[in-house]
N, C-alpha and C positions, 0 to 999 in steps of 0.2 A: 464195581471194580474195587480191591482191597490194596493192602500193602503187601502181604504174604498169601493171601487166597484171591486169585484169579486178579494179580496185578496188572494186566493189560499188555500191551505191545510197544509202548512207548520206548523202553529202554532200548529194544532191538531196532525199533525205527531209526533211532539216534546213530546206530553203529550201521543202518543197511544205507545210510545217507551218505557214507563216508566210502573209500576206496575199500569198498567190502569184499574178500576173496570169496566166492560161494561156496560154502559148507554144508549147504542144505542137504546133500545126500545122507546125513547123519539124520536129519528126520526119517527118510525112508528106513533106515536100518531101525530106528525105534518103532516105526508103524508096524513092523513086522513082529514085534513081540507083543502089541498090545491085547491084552486078554488071553493070552497064552501062558503055558507053564514058564517061559524063559521071559517073562514081563518086567523082571527085576534088573536093572544093568547098572553096571558101576564101572566108570572109565576112569583111570588114572594118568595123569600127565604132571610133568614138571610145572612148577610156577612159570607164567608169561608164555603157555602154550595154547591159549585161546579158550581155557575153560569157562570162563564167565561168559564171554560171545556165545558160545555153543549153548549155555542155560538159558540164556536171553534169548536166543532163537527158538529153542524147543517152547519155552513159555508164550512167545508170541504167535506160535503156530497153534499150539492147543487151546489156548484160552478161550472159554466159550463166550466171554463178555465182551469180546472186541472182534472187529471185522479186519481180518490181515490179508486178505486178496492182494491188495495193492503191494504189500510186502515180498510176497512169494510167486506172484504169476510170471516175472520173468527170471525165476531161478529154476535150477534143475528139478527140484521136487516137484514143480508144477507139470513136469513131464512124465510123472509117474500116475500109475492107474488108481493109486489109494489117495491122491492128493486132496481130491474133494471129501473125501471118506471121513476125514479125521481132522481136517482145517477147522479150528474153532470148535470143537466138539466135546470138550473136557472141561471139569472144573481143574483148576490147576493151583497146587500149592508149591509156591517158590519159597526156599530158604537160601541165604546165604550165611554160613554159620559163623563166619568170622565177623559179621556184624553184631552179633550177640556176644561174641567174646569180647570184641574191642569195648562195648558196652559195660561188660562187667569189670574189666580192667580199667575203664574210666572212673568207675564208682568203687573201686578196691574191694569189689565182691570176690568170692569164691566163685570159681567155674563151675561148682556145683549147682548154681542159679541158672545156668544157661539152658537145661532141659525144661525146667519149671516155665522159664520166660519164651521158650520156643512154643511150648504148649499154649500158655496165655495170649500169645501173639496173634496164633491161629485163631483159638476162641474169640479173640475180641472182633476178628475180621468176619466172623460168621452172624448172619442175620437173627436179631435179638429173638425172632419167634422160633427158632430151631430150638427144642429143646433136647434134653439128654441128661442121663445119670452122671455119665463120665464124660471126658473129651472124645472119646472114640464112639460113644453111642451119638454124640451129637453129630459126628462128622457123618455117621451112617444114616441119620436123618436127615442131614443136608444132600445126600447123595440121592436119598428116596424122594425129598421135596422136588429136587432139581431134575430128576430122571437121568443125571449125568455123573459117571464115575469120576474119581480123582485120579489125575496124574502129577505124580511127585518130582519136583525137580529140585535136587539139593546140590548148591555148589559149596565148594571147600568142606564136603561131609566129614573129612579127617583132621580137620583143624583141632578139634577137641581132644583127639587122639595126640595131637602133636602138642598142643599148647599145654594140655592137662598131664604131660608125661610123669609128673611127680603126683599125681593125685588119682588113685586108681578108682575111688568112689565117684570121683566126677565123671570119668570114663565109663564106668559100668552103667552109670544113671544115664549118660547118654546112650549108650547101646542098646540098654532097656527100653527106652524111648523107641529107637528105631526097631528092634524087635516087635514092640506092640503095633507098630504099623505095617511090617513087611513079613513078620514072622507068626502071624496070629490067626488061628482059621475061622475066628469068629469076626475077623474086620477083613483082612487081607482079600479074600476071594470077592467078597461083596463091594467093597468100598475102592480097590485099588486098581484102576486100569492097567498102568505101567509105573515104573518110576526109574528115573535116570539121575545117577550121583555121581559128581564127580569131584575129584581132589588130587593129591599127590600120591598117598600111600594105597595100596590095597586094604581090603579089609581087615582089620585086626584079628588076629588068630586067637583062638581059645583052644590052647594045646595045640593041636596039629590041624584044625578045623577052622573055618571062618565063624566069625562070631555072629553073624547074619548069614546062614549058609545057603538061602533061597538065591542070593544075587549072582548072575552070571558076571564074573569079572574081565576086564581087558585093562592089561597094565605095559608098563615100559618094557617088560619082560616077555610078555604075549599078548600085543594089542589086535590079533586077529583082524576082523573086516573094520575095525576103526583106527586102524593105522593111517589111512588116506584122510582122516578126519583131525589127525593128532597135531599136524603141521601144515607147513606148505611143501607142496609136491615140486619137482624142479622144474615140470613145466609151467606152474603158476610162478614162480620165482622169476623164470624167463621173460614171460608175459610182464611182470612188475617190473623189472629192470629195463624192459625196454621202454615203457611207459615212464619211468622217471629217469631214463638216461643214465642209468648206472652200469658199470661193467660186471657182467654176469660172472665170470670166473672169479674175480675178487670176491664177490658176494658168496659164491659157491665154498671158496677155502675158509672163509669168516664163518659160516651158518649152518653147512650141510653137515652131514656125517652120521645122523642118527639111522640105525639100521632096524627100521620095525617093519619094513615089508621087503620082499624078496624082488618086489618089481619097481620100486621108486625110491629115491632119496627123500629124507623127511630134513627139512629146514626149521630152525626156529622162528616162528611167525613174529613174534615181538621185535626181535632184533632186525630181523629183515626191515620190517616196516619203519624203525627208527633209523635204520641206515640211508632208506629213500628219503626220509625227510631231512635229515641231516647233510645229506650227500656223502656221508663218509663211513666207511667200514671200520669199525672199532667195537670194543666190547662193551654192550650195552647190558649184559648179564649181572657185572657187579654192581650196576646203579640200582638193582631191584632187590627186594628182600629174598630172591633165589638163592642167593649166594649166601646161604645161611651155615655156619657152622663148620665148613669145609675143614679147617684147622683143629677145630675140637675133636672132628671125628677121625681125622688122620693121627692125632697124638694117641690115640688110643691103639697102642702099636701091638695088636693082636698078631700073633703066630707071623711076625715080620712084617706087618702091613706097611712099614714105611719103606722097606725095601721095595715091596710090590710098588708102590706109589711112584718111586724112582724109575721103575721100569715104564710105568704107563707114562711120565712127563717124557721119558726119552724116546716115546713111540711105539713101545711093544704092546701086545695083545696079552692079557692075562686071562687064566682058567676062574671061572668063578662058581660056585656051588651055590644056587639060590634059595633051594628048600627049605634050608632053617631059619629063615628070617621071619621075625614074628610080625612083621607089618607095624612096629611102634619105635618108638626113639628111646626105648629105655632097657629093653633085652636084648643086648648085643653078647653073643657067647664067642664070635670068632671073626676073623679078618674076612671070610666071605660075608658075614652079615654087614659090615660096614660097607663092602664093595656092593652088595646088592641096595642098600640104602643109596648110594650114591648113582646108582643106575636108574632108581625112581626120582631122584632129584634132578637127573639129567646132567650130571657132571661126567657120565660115563654112558656109552651105547653098548648094548648086548648082542652079540651073534647067537641065535638060538641053536643054529646048527652045530657051531663049533663049542658053544657053551664058554666063549670068551668075551672079555669086555675090553674098550679102549677109550682114549679120549676122543670125543667125536670131531672136533674142528678147532680151528685158532681161537676163537671167542672166550670157550671153557677150557682151552689151554692157557689162557690167560690167568684164569682164576687160580690153576694149579701154581703158575709162576709167581702170583703172590705168595703162595704158600712157600716157596723156594727161599723168599728173602724175608720170612717172618723168624723175627729171633728165638720165639718161645714155642721151639718145635723138638725139643728133645737132642739130647747130645750126640746121639747117632746119626740122627739127619744132619744137624748143623756141622759136624765133623766130615761128613760126605761131601756137603756144599762148599765147606772150606777148601778141601782137596780139589773140588772141580773149579773153583776160582782160580786157584794156583795153576792147574793145567791150562787154563784158557790164556791167563796171563803169561805164561811160560812160552805158549804157542804165540802169542803176539809178539813178545821180546826178540823171538827169532835169532837165538845164539846157542852154542855149545853147551854152556852151563845150565839154561834153560831145559835144553833136550835132554840132559841127564836128569835134571829133576822130575820131567814127565816121565821117564822111564821107572824112576823109583816110587812115584806116585802109582803108577798103573799096577805095580807088584803088591803094593799095599791094598789096593781096592780089591785084585784078583784073589789075594789071600784071605780076605774077609767075606767075599761074598760069593766063592764057588767052591763048591765040595771038591775034593782032590779028582773022584772020576771024571769029573768034567774040565779038570785044570788044563789038559793039552788037547786044545781044539782050535780050529780056526773060529767057529762060531763063539767059542768063548772069549776070544781076544774081541770081537766085534761087539758082543755085550759089554765087556769092559769098558770099551771107548764111548757107549751110550753113557755109561755111569760117569766117565771122565768129564764128559763135555755137558753134563748137564746145565752149567753155567751159561752156556750159550744160547739156551732157549730165551726166546724174548730178544736177544742182540741179533741173533742169526735165524735163518731157516735152513735146517738139516736136509739134504737129498742123499739118498743112498743109491747105489748101482745106477749113475748117470751114464748114459751114452755120451761121449765126447771125444774128439780126434779120432785116434784110430782105436780106441777101446772103450772100456767102462771104468770110470773112476768109482772107487769105493764109497767115499763120502765127501760131498762138498757143502761148505757151510758159505751160505750167500748172505750179508748182511741186511739186516732189517732196514727198511727206507730211512729209517730215522736215525740210524747208527753211523757214524763214519768210521768203519772199520775196514780192515782188508777182507778179501775172500779168502777163503782156506780150503785148500784140497788135502784130504788125508788118505793115504795109502797103506793098506796094511799088508804085512808078510808073515809068515810061520815058517821058521827053520831056515831063513835066508839072513838077510841083512836090512837096517833100514836105509842105506845107500842104494840098496837094489830098489827098494819103493821108490826112493827120489828119482832115480833113473827111469822106471817105468813111466812115471807120470810124465817127464820129459820127451821120452821116446815116443809115448802115445799121443802126445799133444794134448792131454787132459784139459789144460788150460785155455783150450779153444773155446769153451762154452761160455768163459769170463771175460770175453773182449771187452765189457763195458768196464771193468775192473783192472784193465792193463796198466802194469806198473804198480799194482796195489794188491799183490796176491801172495799169499805164503804157502808153500809146500812142506807138507809135513807126513815122513815115512816112519812108521813103526812097526818092529820085527819083535816076535816072541820066539826065542829058542827054547824047546822042549828039554834040551839036555842040561842046558846050564839054568835053566828056568829063569832067564832075565829076559826083560824089555830093554830095548835101545831103541833111540829116537834120533832122527837127522832132520832139522829145519832150516830151510833156505828160502829167501825171496824169490821170485820167478823172474 
């Protein structure tokens, strides 16, 4: 066994010896591609979504130099008819590209050395008696001598595309290495049984085509049959919660929300397991390198991107056109490109049917919340946040003067954010409230259209568990009065749902008059 050629099964054995959630169905999916036209597979996921676990599992299953029955005989893969057919039957080349990049950075070398180092590392692992004029000829001879084709497993395949974003020559040298293995009629059919590449980004485009066009790609935009292997399913999380004695509903709020499948919810596996160990639901996302450059991306205010981000933070879904994204980190031509990148990074989830994106869960919303308090985000955004702070503070002040201030700020926001044809509508007023109360995110949980008492309250803000704040009920009216809104809250008994906050509830009525173009507000304590 070597380091990169046939590295064995020890790495997966260490994983399987812990509370491993059985994802061996992925092996079955790859088995179906071996020796076929679709034998090259690229699966893309955000960081901390189990990519390395999957790569090590595949390596342990296919590596012909080890005996892996004990690792898999009690797993789902053992119940498939092809289990024995492919178990430990191939030469495996396993590469973690980030390891080579880290070493280059440590030695202060250009990343252009990485493709050379990868080739040298593989050649060093081959038996000395295997000869050939070129590296690929040696691999072909290796296949002939052993009688077993190569199954490539490449982890963080796109790290060179991300890390060498300012060095096209380094990127091209790396892509040429991959083309030499996977798009080479003198090598690929003879030597390659299958390939599994995993990373964050889909394969970089060369114009409108993939730079390595023979790969079948599965991404956060279109995960296909690999959706169920991308994260934890709801049933898996329920079992984990029961075992760890953690409240499932709280875990669901924090880590669910990725729309990768029509039949199941997908949870962030890294954060779920962290919560089980610490016995606390919180954001573990920002404690990893997954939280890369969010502010930098949003500061590129393409086509009103920051306004769109405000809508997302407020809980809206936004339309995204994903086709133009070039699958790299330097060619951004539009707002849609940035939003598509955020989907691949796991900051947003994508609804394929509606072509819309939204923030998936409370954990990721926390990362956007950190953006809210960033001082270096541009004057347009900073002005919106300052005004939102004023609205929240005025609501909490609960007096006539603060009510007048809220009305004036709502008119400012409406005038800046909405075209005249949408100015006079109830939906427009509701959207304005989302902007106005952006600063409540993190301090409050916002609920809309909440059944309570004898009716349905428009908006209720519940204080976060760590915030010693009053609960808020906001009722909206169109062409009536703010007083009417307050009276409806009382008559319908909307505060009934807020029994735990009795004596610490603020009622806020807001009205928009389409004739006078004025907003009025009234605030009372319940």
